Residue frames as a rotation matrix with the C-alpha (Angstrom) as fourth column:
MET 1
-0.714 0.530 -0.458 115.21
0.689 0.649 -0.323 80.15
0.126 -0.546 -0.828 74.61
LYS 2
-0.171 0.744 0.646 111.77
0.239 -0.605 0.760 81.75
0.956 0.284 -0.074 74.71
LEU 3
-0.680 -0.039 0.732 110.62
-0.586 -0.571 -0.575 83.76
0.440 -0.820 0.365 77.70
THR 4
0.402 0.902 0.158 107.59
-0.853 0.306 0.422 81.49
0.332 -0.304 0.893 78.19
ASN 5
0.499 -0.296 -0.814 109.85
0.161 0.955 -0.248 78.44
0.851 -0.008 0.525 78.43
ILE 6
-0.634 -0.764 0.124 111.99
0.073 -0.218 -0.973 80.19
0.770 -0.608 0.194 81.06
ILE 7
-0.368 0.588 0.720 108.88
-0.891 -0.444 -0.092 81.10
0.266 -0.676 0.687 83.06
MET 8
0.667 0.643 -0.376 107.50
-0.539 0.765 0.352 77.55
0.515 -0.032 0.857 82.81
GLU 9
0.096 -0.715 -0.692 110.81
0.349 0.676 -0.650 76.05
0.932 -0.179 0.314 83.94
HIS 10
-0.758 -0.352 0.549 110.94
-0.310 -0.546 -0.778 78.47
0.574 -0.760 0.305 86.85
LEU 11
0.069 0.879 0.471 107.42
-0.970 -0.052 0.238 77.48
0.234 -0.473 0.849 87.91
ILE 12
0.680 0.144 -0.719 108.26
-0.145 0.988 0.061 73.78
0.719 0.063 0.692 87.65
GLU 13
-0.249 -0.882 -0.401 111.46
0.383 0.291 -0.877 74.11
0.890 -0.372 0.265 89.69
HIS 14
-0.997 -0.067 0.046 110.07
-0.008 -0.484 -0.875 76.53
0.081 -0.872 0.482 92.31
HIS 15
-0.378 0.917 -0.127 106.61
0.808 0.394 0.437 75.51
0.451 0.063 -0.890 93.41
PRO 16
-0.021 0.456 0.890 104.13
-0.159 -0.880 0.447 78.15
0.987 -0.132 0.091 94.53
PRO 17
-0.864 -0.480 0.149 104.27
-0.192 0.042 -0.980 78.78
0.464 -0.876 -0.128 98.30
PHE 18
-0.258 0.814 0.521 100.75
-0.936 -0.075 -0.345 77.51
-0.242 -0.577 0.780 99.02
ASN 19
-0.748 0.095 0.656 99.08
0.033 0.994 -0.107 74.16
-0.662 -0.058 -0.747 99.28
ILE 20
-0.908 0.384 -0.170 96.93
-0.232 -0.122 0.965 73.38
0.350 0.915 0.199 96.23
ILE 21
-0.385 0.810 -0.443 94.16
0.794 0.535 0.289 71.83
0.471 -0.240 -0.849 98.35
PHE 22
-0.321 0.209 -0.924 93.96
0.669 -0.640 -0.377 74.97
-0.670 -0.739 0.066 100.47
PHE 23
-0.890 -0.048 -0.453 93.79
-0.252 -0.777 0.577 77.03
-0.379 0.628 0.680 97.28
LEU 24
-0.749 0.646 -0.146 90.91
0.165 0.396 0.903 74.91
0.641 0.653 -0.403 95.94
ILE 25
-0.210 0.677 -0.705 88.98
0.977 0.163 -0.134 75.21
0.025 -0.718 -0.696 99.21
LEU 26
-0.511 -0.047 -0.859 89.49
0.291 -0.949 -0.121 78.98
-0.809 -0.311 0.498 99.19
LEU 27
-0.956 0.158 -0.246 88.34
-0.287 -0.347 0.893 79.20
0.056 0.924 0.377 95.57
TYR 28
-0.554 0.783 -0.283 85.28
0.607 0.612 0.507 77.05
0.570 0.109 -0.814 96.36
LYS 29
-0.141 0.490 -0.860 84.25
0.889 -0.321 -0.328 79.34
-0.436 -0.811 -0.390 99.23
ASN 30
-0.672 -0.169 -0.721 84.88
-0.021 -0.969 0.247 82.47
-0.740 0.181 0.647 97.18
ILE 31
-0.913 0.406 0.051 82.73
0.105 0.110 0.988 81.20
0.395 0.907 -0.143 94.32
PHE 32
-0.139 0.902 -0.410 79.79
0.946 0.244 0.216 80.90
0.294 -0.358 -0.886 96.73
LEU 33
-0.191 0.014 -0.981 80.48
0.616 -0.777 -0.131 84.35
-0.764 -0.629 0.140 98.18
VAL 34
-0.902 -0.195 -0.384 80.72
-0.156 -0.683 0.713 85.98
-0.402 0.703 0.586 94.75
SER 35
-0.731 0.680 0.051 77.58
0.391 0.357 0.848 84.21
0.559 0.641 -0.527 93.50
ILE 36
-0.023 0.730 -0.683 75.58
0.990 -0.077 -0.116 85.37
-0.137 -0.679 -0.721 96.55
ILE 37
-0.407 -0.193 -0.893 76.76
0.232 -0.967 0.104 88.97
-0.883 -0.165 0.439 96.04
MET 38
-0.993 0.026 -0.116 75.87
-0.119 -0.248 0.961 88.80
-0.003 0.968 0.249 92.33
LEU 39
-0.447 0.888 -0.107 72.39
0.779 0.445 0.442 87.42
0.440 0.114 -0.891 93.11
VAL 40
0.004 0.421 -0.907 71.73
0.797 -0.549 -0.252 90.28
-0.603 -0.722 -0.338 95.53
LEU 41
-0.641 -0.317 -0.699 72.93
-0.071 -0.882 0.465 92.90
-0.765 0.347 0.543 93.03
VAL 42
-0.945 0.323 0.055 70.89
0.117 0.176 0.977 91.42
0.306 0.930 -0.204 90.18
SER 43
-0.207 0.923 -0.324 67.73
0.963 0.250 0.096 91.25
0.170 -0.293 -0.941 92.32
ILE 44
-0.105 0.117 -0.988 68.16
0.468 -0.870 -0.153 94.91
-0.877 -0.479 0.037 93.35
ASP 45
-0.877 -0.281 -0.390 68.75
-0.197 -0.530 0.825 95.88
-0.438 0.800 0.409 89.72
LEU 46
-0.749 0.655 0.102 65.64
0.494 0.448 0.745 93.99
0.443 0.608 -0.659 88.59
GLU 47
-0.015 0.752 -0.659 63.52
0.943 -0.209 -0.260 95.70
-0.333 -0.625 -0.706 91.27
ILE 48
-0.352 -0.183 -0.918 64.73
0.041 -0.983 0.180 99.13
-0.935 0.025 0.354 90.10
PHE 49
-0.997 -0.048 -0.067 64.09
-0.066 -0.011 0.998 98.17
-0.049 0.999 0.008 86.46
TYR 50
-0.465 0.885 -0.014 60.52
0.804 0.429 0.411 97.03
0.370 0.180 -0.911 87.15
LEU 51
0.010 0.439 -0.898 59.82
0.710 -0.636 -0.303 100.16
-0.704 -0.634 -0.318 89.21
GLU 52
-0.640 -0.295 -0.709 61.03
-0.224 -0.811 0.540 102.36
-0.734 0.505 0.454 86.33
LYS 53
-0.942 0.330 0.062 59.00
0.191 0.377 0.906 100.31
0.275 0.865 -0.419 83.85
LYS 54
-0.199 0.907 -0.372 55.90
0.979 0.169 -0.111 100.64
-0.038 -0.387 -0.921 86.05
VAL 55
-0.138 0.092 -0.986 56.39
0.300 -0.945 -0.130 104.42
-0.944 -0.314 0.103 86.28
LEU 56
-0.900 -0.257 -0.352 56.77
-0.234 -0.395 0.888 104.70
-0.367 0.882 0.296 82.49
PHE 57
-0.773 0.625 -0.111 53.62
0.212 0.418 0.884 102.71
0.599 0.659 -0.455 81.74
ASP 58
-0.646 0.528 -0.552 51.63
0.646 -0.009 -0.764 104.19
-0.408 -0.849 -0.335 84.63
GLY 59
0.104 0.696 0.711 50.25
0.919 -0.340 0.198 106.99
0.380 0.633 -0.675 82.52
ASN 60
0.939 0.315 0.140 50.38
0.239 -0.888 0.393 109.86
0.248 -0.335 -0.909 85.00
GLY 61
0.216 -0.961 0.176 54.11
0.164 -0.142 -0.976 109.55
0.963 0.239 0.127 85.68
SER 62
0.573 0.003 0.820 53.78
-0.742 -0.422 0.521 109.71
0.347 -0.907 -0.239 89.45
LYS 63
-0.293 -0.796 -0.529 56.48
-0.331 0.604 -0.725 107.93
0.897 -0.038 -0.441 91.41
SER 64
-0.089 0.320 0.943 54.27
-0.995 -0.063 -0.072 106.99
0.036 -0.945 0.324 94.36
């Protein structure tokens, strides 16, 4: 008997100790949290990128 079959049978016989609806609600909330964090990080990264690009094409190289 393969190890994957043993693991699948174990999962079928012994259900996970959490409610699947609760898990889906938690996942739904975490997706929004992760997406908000990623949007903030990307916006900060884009601001830094455009500032560096502006400094490079400024001509005098001043960072003011």
